[in-house]
N, C-alpha and C positions, 0 to 999 in steps of 0.2 A: 567486475564490480558487484558488490553485494548491496544489502540494504543500508550499510554505513561503511565509512572508512576508519571508524574507531572500534576498539574492542567492545563486544557485548557481553553481558553477564548472564549466563544460563544457569538453570537449576534442573538437574544436576550439573555440576561444573563441567565445562569443556576445557580441557588442558591443551588440546591440539586439534587441528582441523579434522584429523582422523576420528576423533570422538563424536563428531556430529555426522551421523549417518543420514543419508538422503536418498530419496527416490524421485524419479521423474514422472510427472502426471501428464499424459498427453492432452492436448487442447481439444475441446469439442467444437471450437469455432475456428474456421480456416483463417480468420484475420487476427487471431490471438496466439501467443506463444504457449508452448508447453511450460509447465511449472516444476521447479525443484522444491520439494517439501522435505521435512524431516521424516525419517522412518518412525513409526509409532513404537513405543510411547515417546511422544515429542517432549523435548526439553522446553522449559518455560523461560521467557525473557523477564526475569524477576523485577528488574527496575522499571519496566514499562507496563506492568500489569494494571496499575491503578492510574494510568495517564490516558486520557481520551485522545485518540488519534484519528485524524481525517486524512484520507488520500483522495484527492480530487484530480480528475484527469479530463483533459479536453480531447475532442474527437480527432484532431489532426496532430496531436503531440506524438513524438516518438515514444513516449511512455505508454501510449494507448494500447500497444500490443502486449505489454507485460505487467502493468500495474496491478492487475488482478492477482498475479502471482505473489507480489509483495503483500497484498491484503491477506491472501490465503496463508502465507508463511507466518505473518504476524498473528493472525487469529489462532493458528495451530499452536503458537508459542504462548497463548494465553493473553494476548493484547486485545483490548477492545478497540476495534477499528471500524469506522464508518467509511464507506466507499461511495463517492459521487462521480458518476460519469456525466459531464455536462450535457451530452446529447440526450440523456434520459430526462433532462429538465427542459428540453427544447432549445438548448443553446448549441448551435452547430458551427463547425468549421474552425474553431479556435485551435491555435497551435500551442507550443509549450510556453511561449513568452506572453502569457495572458494579460499581464499588466500593461502591455504595450498595444493591446488590441482596442478597437473602437468601442467595444462593449465591455470594457474592463470594469466599469462601475456595476454593471449587471452581475458579473462574476463575483466581484467584491461583496455584493449583497448576499449572494449564496453563502460565501464563506463567513460573513458576519453573522448571519442567522445561525449557522452551525456553531460558531464560537459562543454566541449568547446562550444557546441551548445546552451546550456541553462543557463549557469551561467555567468552573465556579471558583 
């Protein structure tokens, strides 16, 4: 699985998967996965360049070990991405289904503040 299950539009154009050359970047954190990024010069995700993107990850989510890779890939492709790890805000222990957690309104407030600041 990649960052989407629908086609993405790159510049320069990618006609087949063999056009998108990648490299693996080893992790510097034993609790995080290595990342697959584009070989430079990286192609741009032209339809996402002007869209603000937030990736927010909770401490116990299965995404916690690799969401940093998605952020790095998108940034390399010219996408403006903010990355929030809830534990960096003192919000600990949540899993992937945050809307079902007892502190869901606290997490919603974090997201709401980001939306107010970044979506116009």
